VEXKEDREN-606405 format. One line per 3 residues: number of its first residue (from 1); their letters; for each residue x, y, z of C-alpha. Coordinates in Angstrom, 3 decimals, m for minus. Layout:
// residues N
NUM	a	X Y Z ~ ... $
This chain:
// residues 264
1	mll	m31.094 m19.177 7.054 ~ m27.761 m20.001 5.424 ~ m26.870 m16.299 5.283 $
4	gai	m27.816 m16.036 8.943 ~ m25.428 m18.906 9.715 ~ m22.672 m17.033 7.875 $
7	gag	m23.418 m13.955 10.020 ~ m23.330 m16.024 13.195 ~ m19.993 m17.506 12.192 $
10	avg	m18.630 m14.010 11.514 ~ m19.754 m12.737 14.931 ~ m18.252 m15.752 16.679 $
13	gaf	m15.037 m15.404 14.711 ~ m14.780 m11.725 15.658 ~ m14.638 m12.645 19.350 $
16	llp	m11.813 m15.113 18.667 ~ m9.770 m12.806 16.436 ~ m7.631 m11.102 19.137 $
19	wlk	m6.709 m14.460 20.677 ~ m5.907 m16.044 17.312 ~ m3.888 m13.058 16.085 $
22	srl	m1.763 m12.986 19.238 ~ m0.806 m16.627 18.705 ~ m0.651 m16.914 14.931 $
25	gpd	0.167 m13.431 13.638 ~ m1.603 m11.731 10.710 ~ m0.040 m13.796 7.905 $
28	alm	m0.715 m17.191 9.469 ~ m4.233 m16.087 10.438 ~ m4.862 m15.024 6.846 $
31	avg	m3.702 m18.471 5.722 ~ m6.073 m20.097 8.222 ~ m8.870 m17.969 6.802 $
34	alg	m8.028 m19.179 3.297 ~ m8.007 m22.786 4.476 ~ m11.373 m22.204 6.143 $
37	qal	m12.771 m20.852 2.893 ~ m11.412 m23.894 1.062 ~ m13.087 m26.210 3.564 $
40	tmv	m16.300 m24.239 3.134 ~ m16.224 m24.739 m0.632 ~ m15.633 m28.466 m0.255 $
43	lyg	m18.539 m28.804 2.184 ~ m20.820 m26.823 m0.103 ~ m19.745 m29.051 m2.978 $
46	var	m20.674 m32.274 m1.169 ~ m23.685 m30.912 0.773 ~ m26.828 m32.956 0.264 $
49	dpm	m28.473 m32.105 3.579 ~ m29.124 m28.856 5.515 ~ m26.737 m29.577 8.393 $
52	taf	m23.713 m29.855 6.107 ~ m24.661 m26.564 4.453 ~ m25.152 m24.889 7.851 $
55	aas	m21.737 m26.114 9.036 ~ m20.142 m24.796 5.857 ~ m21.840 m21.421 6.354 $
58	via	m20.618 m21.041 9.934 ~ m17.043 m21.828 8.839 ~ m17.444 m19.391 5.922 $
61	ggs	m18.435 m16.561 8.265 ~ m15.532 m17.110 10.670 ~ m13.006 m17.451 7.836 $
64	wia	m14.373 m14.401 6.049 ~ m14.165 m12.110 9.079 ~ m10.598 m13.269 9.812 $
67	ala	m9.394 m12.542 6.277 ~ m11.317 m9.281 6.000 ~ m9.990 m7.975 9.325 $
70	mls	m6.372 m8.794 8.488 ~ m6.574 m7.142 5.060 ~ m8.369 m4.028 6.338 $
73	vsa	m5.973 m3.454 9.227 ~ m2.986 m3.983 6.945 ~ m4.312 m1.352 4.528 $
76	qva	m4.874 1.170 7.321 ~ m1.493 0.861 9.033 ~ 0.334 1.146 5.699 $
79	lpd	m1.082 4.614 4.986 ~ m0.025 7.969 6.480 ~ m2.762 10.266 7.770 $
82	wvr	m2.824 12.635 4.796 ~ m3.683 9.901 2.301 ~ m5.504 7.351 4.475 $
85	arg	m9.020 8.195 3.277 ~ m8.044 8.048 m0.396 ~ m5.974 4.919 0.116 $
88	lal	m8.800 3.097 1.871 ~ m11.223 4.216 m0.840 ~ m8.937 2.688 m3.454 $
91	ytt	m8.568 m0.478 m1.367 ~ m12.363 m0.798 m1.041 ~ m12.855 m0.232 m4.769 $
94	vff	m10.345 m2.929 m5.692 ~ m11.673 m5.306 m3.023 ~ m15.329 m5.163 m4.033 $
97	gsl	m14.461 m4.892 m7.705 ~ m12.546 m8.155 m7.379 ~ m15.540 m9.744 m5.649 $
100	tlg	m17.778 m8.668 m8.516 ~ m15.385 m9.944 m11.166 ~ m14.840 m13.198 m9.275 $
103	sli	m18.602 m13.733 m9.004 ~ m18.977 m13.374 m12.759 ~ m16.097 m15.761 m13.462 $
106	wge	m17.179 m18.450 m11.001 ~ m20.781 m18.176 m12.154 ~ m19.624 m18.921 m15.688 $
109	vae	m17.446 m21.802 m14.452 ~ m20.387 m23.290 m12.548 ~ m22.548 m22.975 m15.640 $
112	rvg	m20.056 m24.943 m17.708 ~ m18.762 m27.640 m15.330 ~ m21.449 m27.808 m12.633 $
115	lsv	m21.838 m26.259 m9.205 ~ m20.034 m28.947 m7.196 ~ m16.993 m28.975 m9.476 $
118	ahf	m16.849 m25.169 m9.359 ~ m16.795 m25.350 m5.554 ~ m13.923 m27.850 m5.615 $
121	laa	m11.957 m25.719 m8.076 ~ m12.496 m22.653 m5.886 ~ m11.231 m24.605 m2.867 $
124	aga	m8.110 m25.631 m4.793 ~ m7.550 m22.002 m5.806 ~ m7.812 m20.805 m2.193 $
127	iaa	m5.253 m23.380 m1.067 ~ m2.892 m22.587 m3.964 ~ m3.085 m18.864 m3.147 $
130	ipl	m1.418 m19.412 0.238 ~ 2.085 m20.352 m1.038 ~ 1.737 m18.110 m4.107 $
133	twr	1.158 m14.978 m2.002 ~ 3.218 m15.858 1.078 ~ 6.120 m13.535 0.221 $
136	wkl	3.821 m10.494 0.452 ~ 3.437 m9.908 4.182 ~ 0.544 m8.183 5.909 $
139	qtg	0.765 m5.257 8.327 ~ 4.368 m4.479 7.408 ~ 3.566 m0.816 8.006 $
142	agv	2.662 m1.376 11.654 ~ 6.215 m0.684 12.831 ~ 6.828 2.276 10.508 $
145	dls	6.572 5.807 11.905 ~ 4.215 7.548 9.493 ~ 3.628 10.610 11.674 $
148	psm	4.535 13.968 10.053 ~ 8.181 14.930 10.597 ~ 7.759 18.612 9.596 $
151	hwp	11.526 18.824 9.067 ~ 11.403 20.547 5.677 ~ 12.100 24.296 6.102 $
154	apl	9.576 26.690 4.585 ~ 10.601 27.845 1.066 ~ 12.209 31.283 0.965 $
157	ttq	10.519 33.632 m1.507 ~ 10.906 37.310 m2.393 ~ 7.229 37.801 m3.228 $
160	tia	3.806 36.462 m2.364 ~ 3.009 33.480 m4.557 ~ m0.572 32.575 m5.407 $
163	hdr	m1.396 29.084 m4.271 ~ m2.721 28.044 m7.690 ~ 0.401 29.126 m9.603 $
166	gpv	2.317 26.343 m11.247 ~ 3.725 24.067 m12.249 ~ 6.634 24.267 m9.820 $
169	lvt	10.085 22.920 m10.619 ~ 12.174 21.907 m7.606 ~ 15.893 21.187 m7.917 $
172	vey	18.187 19.709 m5.282 ~ 21.932 19.945 m5.915 ~ 24.180 17.275 m4.409 $
175	rih	27.970 17.174 m4.380 ~ 29.338 13.726 m3.660 ~ 32.652 11.906 m3.846 $
178	pqn	32.845 10.183 m7.257 ~ 33.709 6.840 m5.640 ~ 30.334 6.926 m3.832 $
181	raa	28.313 7.351 m7.034 ~ 26.863 3.803 m7.191 ~ 25.780 3.820 m3.541 $
184	flk	24.305 7.309 m3.926 ~ 22.242 6.295 m6.974 ~ 20.879 3.294 m5.088 $
187	aig	19.878 5.449 m2.111 ~ 18.260 8.172 m4.194 ~ 16.247 5.546 m6.075 $
190	rle	14.287 4.990 m2.868 ~ 13.877 8.757 m2.521 ~ 12.335 8.915 m6.014 $
193	qqr	9.491 6.635 m4.893 ~ 8.851 8.905 m1.927 ~ 8.794 12.067 m4.071 $
196	rrd	6.312 10.577 m6.542 ~ 4.081 9.274 m3.766 ~ 3.868 12.759 m2.232 $
199	gah	2.753 14.424 m5.474 ~ 5.871 14.920 m7.615 ~ 6.053 13.996 m11.296 $
202	awg	8.672 14.144 m14.053 ~ 11.339 13.199 m11.510 ~ 14.863 13.175 m12.953 $
205	lfe	18.522 12.921 m12.000 ~ 21.284 14.704 m13.944 ~ 25.083 14.754 m13.695 $
208	daa	27.237 17.773 m14.482 ~ 29.284 17.000 m17.583 ~ 31.981 19.490 m16.547 $
211	eeg	32.242 18.661 m12.825 ~ 32.407 15.105 m11.546 ~ 30.359 14.442 m8.416 $
214	ril	27.863 17.279 m8.981 ~ 24.387 15.742 m9.362 ~ 21.068 17.540 m9.751 $
217	etf	17.751 16.028 m8.690 ~ 14.682 17.610 m10.314 ~ 10.943 17.084 m10.057 $
220	hve	7.760 18.949 m10.920 ~ 4.758 19.656 m8.706 ~ 1.359 20.721 m10.037 $
223	swm	1.090 23.996 m8.097 ~ 2.663 26.034 m5.309 ~ m0.036 24.876 m2.909 $
226	ehl	0.698 21.253 m3.811 ~ 4.367 21.808 m3.018 ~ 3.513 23.385 0.335 $
229	rqh	1.436 20.310 1.062 ~ 4.475 18.165 0.340 ~ 6.152 19.808 3.326 $
232	erv	3.303 18.559 5.514 ~ 3.204 15.049 4.040 ~ 6.778 14.048 4.803 $
235	tna	6.811 11.411 7.549 ~ 9.498 10.334 9.991 ~ 9.986 7.200 7.893 $
238	drv	10.581 9.443 4.849 ~ 13.076 11.455 6.870 ~ 15.199 8.332 7.364 $
241	vqe	15.313 7.817 3.581 ~ 16.242 11.450 2.958 ~ 18.995 11.418 5.555 $
244	avr	20.457 8.297 3.956 ~ 20.752 10.276 0.708 ~ 22.076 13.448 2.319 $
247	rfh	24.882 11.575 4.047 ~ 26.588 11.388 0.657 ~ 26.574 15.202 0.334 $
250	ihg	30.055 16.512 1.061 ~ 29.523 19.943 2.615 ~ 26.531 21.226 4.565 $
253	apk	23.037 20.639 3.186 ~ 22.125 20.138 m0.481 ~ 21.034 23.332 m2.250 $
256	vth	17.272 23.399 m2.874 ~ 15.875 25.809 m5.504 ~ 12.271 26.480 m6.467 $
259	yia	11.174 27.644 m9.928 ~ 7.637 28.603 m10.917 ~ 6.312 28.709 m14.480 $
262	aed	6.564 32.279 m15.768 ~ 3.368 34.225 m16.316 ~ 2.664 37.304 m18.485 $
């Protein structure tokens, strides 16, 4: 019956979610959900009659659905199409893994200090989590254009390359004014994160010892097919980052070269 009350609270909360989100926003609604969970724990801790427990369960269901919806939507809008399934799988694994670990920890706490005290401690933890996590905002990816930009030109090759050949070394040569070096390094630092996210590894940046302002960006990709997939993964948001780097290049476009591991 208590679980049924939690379900009823979740269903009722689902109907109120659009109205609450439009007035509070995702971060404030998440905080309200945490406060609701804290109130639930306090009521469970003092419950000595069924009605108090039922009230706590209804609040638990509404608070749970609010927090779960905000977290799930935030995870989805932060992921581009090509990695959404894997990203959500990782999110679900961490989410339910944390629930499992938390259940073990709070079960041990309840065993040592008593069930009511464990409920009160859990309520205090939920309240403390609000200011501790406030700087990390939800649904920040909602306004980011993660649609494919398809602005990378197809690599020019002199022969047919098997898709499983690799690894592939990609180099990008930049020529910048020496006085812009610090700003360029800051901009390309953001580009490094993008490269690694899209499948690159062993990313590096090298300066020509004989020619000031000549900088070489290098990174490896597992195979030729993986590099071709990189061309499809670049989003319009990534394009903005790349253009911020390329503005430092003096003449034309940076020179891109592809190398494939030699085979016998």
